N, C-alpha and C positions, 0 to 999 in steps of 0.2 A: 305471834312474838310482837309484843307492844316497841314500838320506837319512841324515845323520848325525843322532845323537839329539841332542836339545836338553840344554844345561846343568840340573841341577837347580831346583828351586823349594822356597826354605824358608818358604812361607807365602803367606796370601791375605790382601788389606787393600782393602776396598771403600767408597769415598765417598759420601755423600748431603749434599745441598744445602740449606740451611735459612735462612728468614727470621729465626728466633727460635732462634739457638742455647742461650741459657740453658734454654727448654723443651724443646729437644730431647735435650741434654746429660743435663738433669735424669730424663728418663723413660729414658734408654738407661742410665744407672747407679743410679736408685733403683728401678725398676718393673722394667726388663728384668735387673737385676742385673750386668751386665757390667761389666768391670774398666776404669776411666780408667787405661792405662798411659801417656798422654803428653797434657798439656794445651798448645796452641799460642796458645790464648786466639780466635785465630780458626779454628781446627781441633782438636777432641778426638778421639783415638784409643781406640776401647773393646775390651781381648779379648774375644773372644764363645768362642773354644775354643782348644785346642792349636794356634797357628801360625794362626790365624782371627780376623782384626780388621775393624772395621767403623768409619768416620771421620763424625764430623758436622761439616761445613765451613759456613761463614758464605757463604752465597749472595750476599753483594754484595762479598766479597773473593776467593774462591775461583776456580778456573781454571773452572769452570762458573757459571753464576749461578742464583739462587734460578728455579724455575718452579713454578708450581700447578701442572701437568700431571707425574704422579709415574711415568713409564713401567719402573719400577725394583721388583722386589719382594724383601725381605731373607727368606729362609727359614732358619728356626731349627730344626735337627733335634735333638729331645729323646727323653727314654725313654718320658714321661709328659705328653701332651695334655691331659689330665683333670686334672691337677694343676696345669698351667699357666694352664687354664682358671680353675678355682677362684682361684688367685693373682692373675688380673686382674680378677676379680669381687670379690675382697676389697679390692681397691686400687681399687675405682670405675673402670676400664676397660671401656669399651665394647668389644665383639667384633662383627665382622659377621657371626659365625655360631657354632653351637656346635660342639664337636668331634664330627664324624661319620666313619665307615667310608669310604672311595673304594675301592670292592671293585675297580674297574677298575685302579687304580694301586696296589691293596695296600698301603696305609696310612691312618692314622688322621690326621686335620687340620682346623683351623680358621684363621680368619683375622682380623685386626684391623686397625686404622690406627695408625700413630706421631702425635703432636701435629701434624704438618703435611700428614697425608695420604698417606705411603709405606704399603705394602701390608706387614705381617708376616705370613709365612705358619709357623704352628707347626704340625711335622709327626713324625709317628714311622713310618719305612718297616717293614712287619711282616718283610721280607727284608731287611736293612741290604745295603747293599756294605760292601765292606772298608774 
């Protein structure tokens, strides 16, 4: 059986659902430094990298509802996890751990929570993929 190639993909946008939109929006814009590219009041879309976006959605209005269980992790791939760690420390943002090398996965990594409990993983692949 032959399978036809799918159409091209132009980017990626992942939505996260919040109880306090103002607090989430401020964190991603001011602390993470993501560019706010669209503010729909009940949803804010931030540019993370070239053609990679994340959105904060009011969990009382959006397709999904706010839930205290956060089974999704936002992984941000960076050049210097230690510089990001210092940035968080300077801005009073607690992290779950300090930057460390994960030998098995060949990366440098640390974790933190956003204002409503989503885990953010800051990592650098020692052998980056294309």
